[in-house]
C-alpha positions as CSV (number, residue, x, y, z in Angstrom):
1,X,17.4,23.5,6.0
2,X,17.4,23.8,2.1
3,X,14.7,22.5,0.0
4,X,14.5,19.0,-1.3
5,X,13.2,18.3,-4.8
6,X,11.5,14.8,-5.2
7,X,8.9,13.1,-6.5
8,X,6.2,11.8,-4.6
9,X,2.1,10.3,-4.5
10,X,-0.5,12.0,-3.0
11,X,-2.0,9.5,-0.4
12,X,-4.6,12.1,0.8
13,X,-6.0,15.4,0.3
14,X,-7.6,17.7,2.7
15,X,-8.8,21.5,2.2
16,X,-7.1,23.8,4.3
17,X,-8.8,27.2,5.3
18,X,-10.3,28.8,2.1
19,X,-7.5,28.5,-0.5
20,X,-4.8,26.0,0.6
21,X,-4.6,21.9,1.0
22,X,-2.9,19.8,3.2
23,X,-1.7,16.5,1.5
24,X,-0.6,13.6,3.1
25,X,2.3,11.7,0.5
26,X,4.7,9.1,-0.1
27,X,8.1,10.6,-1.4
28,X,11.0,9.0,-3.3
29,X,13.4,10.4,-0.5
30,X,11.6,11.4,2.5
31,X,9.2,8.7,2.9
32,X,5.5,9.5,4.2
33,X,5.2,13.4,4.9
34,X,2.4,15.7,5.6
35,X,2.8,19.1,3.9
36,X,0.8,22.1,3.1
37,X,0.4,23.6,-0.3
38,X,-0.5,27.4,0.0
39,X,-3.2,29.2,-2.5
40,X,-4.1,26.7,-4.7
41,X,-7.9,26.7,-4.7
42,X,-8.3,29.9,-6.4
43,X,-8.9,30.9,-10.1
44,X,-5.7,32.7,-10.0
45,X,-3.8,30.0,-9.3
46,X,-1.5,28.5,-12.0
47,X,-1.7,25.0,-10.6
48,X,-3.8,22.3,-12.2
49,X,-6.1,20.9,-9.3
50,X,-4.9,17.3,-10.8
51,X,-1.6,18.4,-9.2
52,X,-3.1,17.7,-5.8
53,X,-5.6,15.3,-6.8
54,X,-5.5,12.0,-4.4
55,X,-3.5,9.2,-6.5
56,X,-1.4,11.9,-8.2
57,X,2.5,11.3,-9.1
58,X,4.1,15.0,-8.9
59,X,7.6,16.5,-8.6
60,X,7.7,19.2,-6.2
61,X,9.9,20.9,-3.8
62,X,9.5,20.2,0.0
63,X,10.5,22.3,2.8
64,X,11.0,20.2,5.8
65,X,10.4,21.4,9.1
66,X,12.4,19.8,12.2
67,X,9.5,20.4,15.1
68,X,6.6,20.1,13.1
69,X,4.8,17.3,11.2
70,X,3.1,19.6,8.9
71,X,6.1,20.6,6.0
72,X,5.5,23.3,3.5
73,X,5.3,22.2,-0.4
74,X,6.2,24.5,-3.3
75,X,6.1,24.7,-7.4
76,X,4.8,20.9,-7.6
77,X,4.3,19.9,-11.1
78,X,2.3,16.6,-12.4
79,X,4.3,13.7,-13.5
80,X,1.5,11.6,-14.0
81,X,-2.4,11.4,-13.0
82,X,-2.8,8.2,-13.9
83,X,-6.0,8.1,-15.8
84,X,-7.8,5.4,-14.5
85,X,-11.4,5.1,-16.0
86,X,-12.6,1.9,-15.1
87,X,-14.4,2.0,-11.8
88,X,-13.2,-1.1,-10.5
89,X,-9.6,-0.2,-11.1
90,X,-10.2,3.3,-9.5
91,X,-11.2,1.4,-6.4
92,X,-8.3,-0.8,-6.0
93,X,-6.3,2.4,-6.6
94,X,-7.5,4.4,-3.6
95,X,-7.5,0.9,-1.5
96,X,-3.7,0.7,-2.1
97,X,-3.1,4.4,-1.2
98,X,-4.7,3.9,1.9
99,X,-3.0,1.0,3.0
100,X,0.2,2.8,2.4
101,X,-1.5,5.9,4.5
102,X,-2.4,3.4,7.1
103,X,0.9,1.3,7.6
104,X,3.8,3.7,6.8
105,X,5.4,5.6,9.5
106,X,6.0,9.2,9.3
107,X,9.6,10.4,7.4
108,X,10.9,6.8,7.2
109,X,12.1,6.4,3.7
110,X,12.0,3.6,1.8
111,X,12.2,4.0,-2.2
112,X,10.7,0.4,-2.6
113,X,7.0,1.4,-1.6
114,X,7.2,4.7,-3.6
115,X,8.2,2.6,-6.6
116,X,5.6,-0.3,-5.7
117,X,2.9,2.7,-5.5
118,X,4.4,4.3,-8.8
119,X,4.3,0.9,-10.8
120,X,0.7,-0.3,-9.1
121,X,-0.6,3.2,-10.7
122,X,0.7,2.8,-14.0
123,X,-0.6,-1.0,-14.1
124,X,-3.9,0.0,-13.0
125,X,-4.5,2.2,-16.1
126,X,-5.0,-0.9,-18.3
127,X,-5.3,-4.1,-16.3
128,X,-8.2,-6.3,-16.5
129,X,-7.5,-7.7,-12.8
130,X,-7.5,-5.1,-10.5
131,X,-8.5,-7.2,-7.4
132,X,-5.5,-9.6,-8.2
133,X,-3.3,-6.8,-8.5
134,X,-4.4,-5.5,-5.4
135,X,-3.9,-8.6,-3.5
136,X,-0.2,-8.7,-5.0
137,X,0.5,-5.0,-3.9
138,X,-0.6,-5.9,-0.4
139,X,1.7,-9.2,-0.2
140,X,4.5,-7.0,-1.4
141,X,3.8,-4.0,0.9
142,X,3.6,-6.5,3.9
143,X,7.0,-7.8,2.9
144,X,8.8,-4.5,2.4
145,X,7.2,-3.4,5.9
146,X,8.9,-6.3,7.6
147,X,5.7,-8.2,8.7
148,X,6.4,-11.5,6.5
149,X,5.1,-13.2,5.2
150,X,7.0,-16.6,5.1
151,X,5.3,-19.5,3.3
152,X,8.0,-22.0,2.5
153,X,8.6,-23.2,5.8
154,X,8.1,-22.7,9.4
155,X,8.5,-18.9,10.4
156,X,9.9,-20.3,14.0
157,X,12.0,-23.4,13.7
158,X,12.8,-23.3,10.0
159,X,11.0,-26.5,9.5
160,X,10.1,-27.5,5.7
161,X,7.7,-30.1,6.2
162,X,4.2,-29.8,4.8
163,X,2.0,-27.5,7.1
164,X,-1.8,-26.1,7.1
165,X,-1.4,-23.5,9.9
166,X,-1.2,-19.6,9.4
167,X,0.0,-17.0,12.1
168,X,-0.7,-13.6,11.4
169,X,1.2,-12.4,14.8
170,X,4.4,-14.5,13.6
171,X,4.1,-13.7,10.0
172,X,3.4,-16.8,8.2
173,X,3.1,-20.7,8.3
174,X,4.1,-22.5,11.4
175,X,4.7,-26.3,12.0
176,X,3.0,-28.4,14.2
177,X,5.7,-28.3,16.9
178,X,5.5,-24.2,16.8
179,X,1.8,-23.7,17.1
180,X,1.8,-23.3,20.6
181,X,3.8,-19.8,19.9
182,X,0.6,-18.2,19.0
183,X,-2.6,-19.7,20.1
184,X,-4.7,-17.9,17.5
185,X,-3.1,-19.3,14.8
186,X,-5.3,-20.7,12.0
187,X,-5.5,-23.7,9.3
188,X,-4.8,-22.6,5.5
189,X,-6.0,-24.8,2.9
190,X,-3.2,-25.9,0.7
191,X,-4.9,-24.5,-2.5
192,X,-5.0,-21.2,-0.9
193,X,-1.3,-21.5,-0.1
194,X,0.0,-22.4,-3.4
195,X,-1.8,-19.5,-4.8
196,X,-0.3,-17.0,-1.7
197,X,3.4,-18.4,-3.1
198,X,2.5,-17.6,-6.6
199,X,1.5,-14.1,-5.8
200,X,4.2,-13.4,-3.2
201,X,6.6,-14.3,-5.6
202,X,5.6,-12.6,-8.6
203,X,6.9,-9.1,-9.9
204,X,4.3,-6.3,-9.4
205,X,4.6,-5.7,-13.3
206,X,3.9,-9.2,-14.3
207,X,0.5,-9.2,-12.4
208,X,-1.5,-9.4,-15.5
209,X,-0.1,-12.3,-16.6
210,X,-2.5,-14.2,-14.1
211,X,-6.3,-13.8,-15.6
212,X,-8.2,-15.1,-12.9
213,X,-7.8,-16.7,-9.5
214,X,-11.2,-18.2,-7.7
215,X,-12.7,-15.7,-5.8
216,X,-12.9,-17.9,-2.7
217,X,-9.1,-18.2,-2.8
218,X,-8.3,-14.8,-3.6
219,X,-10.5,-13.5,-0.4
220,X,-8.7,-15.7,1.5
221,X,-5.4,-15.0,0.5
222,X,-6.3,-11.1,1.1
223,X,-8.0,-12.4,4.8
224,X,-4.7,-13.7,5.4
225,X,-2.6,-10.6,4.6
226,X,-5.0,-8.6,6.9
227,X,-4.7,-10.6,9.9
228,X,-0.9,-10.3,9.3
229,X,-1.1,-6.5,9.1
230,X,-3.6,-6.1,12.0
231,X,-1.1,-7.8,14.4
232,X,1.5,-5.1,13.9
233,X,-0.8,-2.2,14.1
234,X,-2.3,-0.6,16.9
235,X,-5.3,0.7,14.4
236,X,-8.6,0.5,16.6
237,X,-11.1,0.1,13.6
238,X,-12.4,-1.9,10.9
239,X,-9.7,-0.5,8.1
240,X,-10.3,-3.2,5.6
241,X,-14.2,-3.0,5.2
242,X,-14.1,-0.9,2.0
243,X,-12.2,-4.2,0.5
244,X,-15.5,-6.1,0.2
245,X,-16.3,-3.7,-2.6
246,X,-13.5,-5.1,-4.6
247,X,-13.0,-8.5,-3.8
């Protein structure tokens, strides 16, 4: 198979042997893949370490191996290193990269995820509310992955009656008639629901418009996003623990 030239964002980097690295990337045209970049950790290498650092936006050739999860990468060039200098913004960026790494399947292309990541990285170079941007990013990612979140009507029967019940398993709010579909459904306050609707419907590039969200409401919004993701994965660990450092 001939190589494919495409853009990618580095989700994770691991050193390999003495001179190489193994990268987990989300690519524009291949989805999430793992690739081996040979001989770049030497003094003679012409490839800057920024090019294979976590969070880097690169352009490279990818040689896809049909019967192996480890592909080959060559001739990478840096498109954007996202110069994120604020500590809190950098936390949000690494958390966003980790979410994509954890919850996207291998080699399943979705350009929307790539674009969402790239725009989030760009905004984190200057935004003053990274915690709000991160929560919006998570809600957008959940929607792209097909897990919900339906916030305007009952996700089961479509009723538009007022409801304060949320089901992570079903992916949204449920009415009192359908609550039995998920015995673990929990109450959600109308204040939190209104904020979730606003954040979920907002375009990611406009996240800077919202200057503040009460901490309790933002934490609750993030919590409902987490239980939705948790129901759809088999991850046997508390993957959200580091988010407490941001929210």
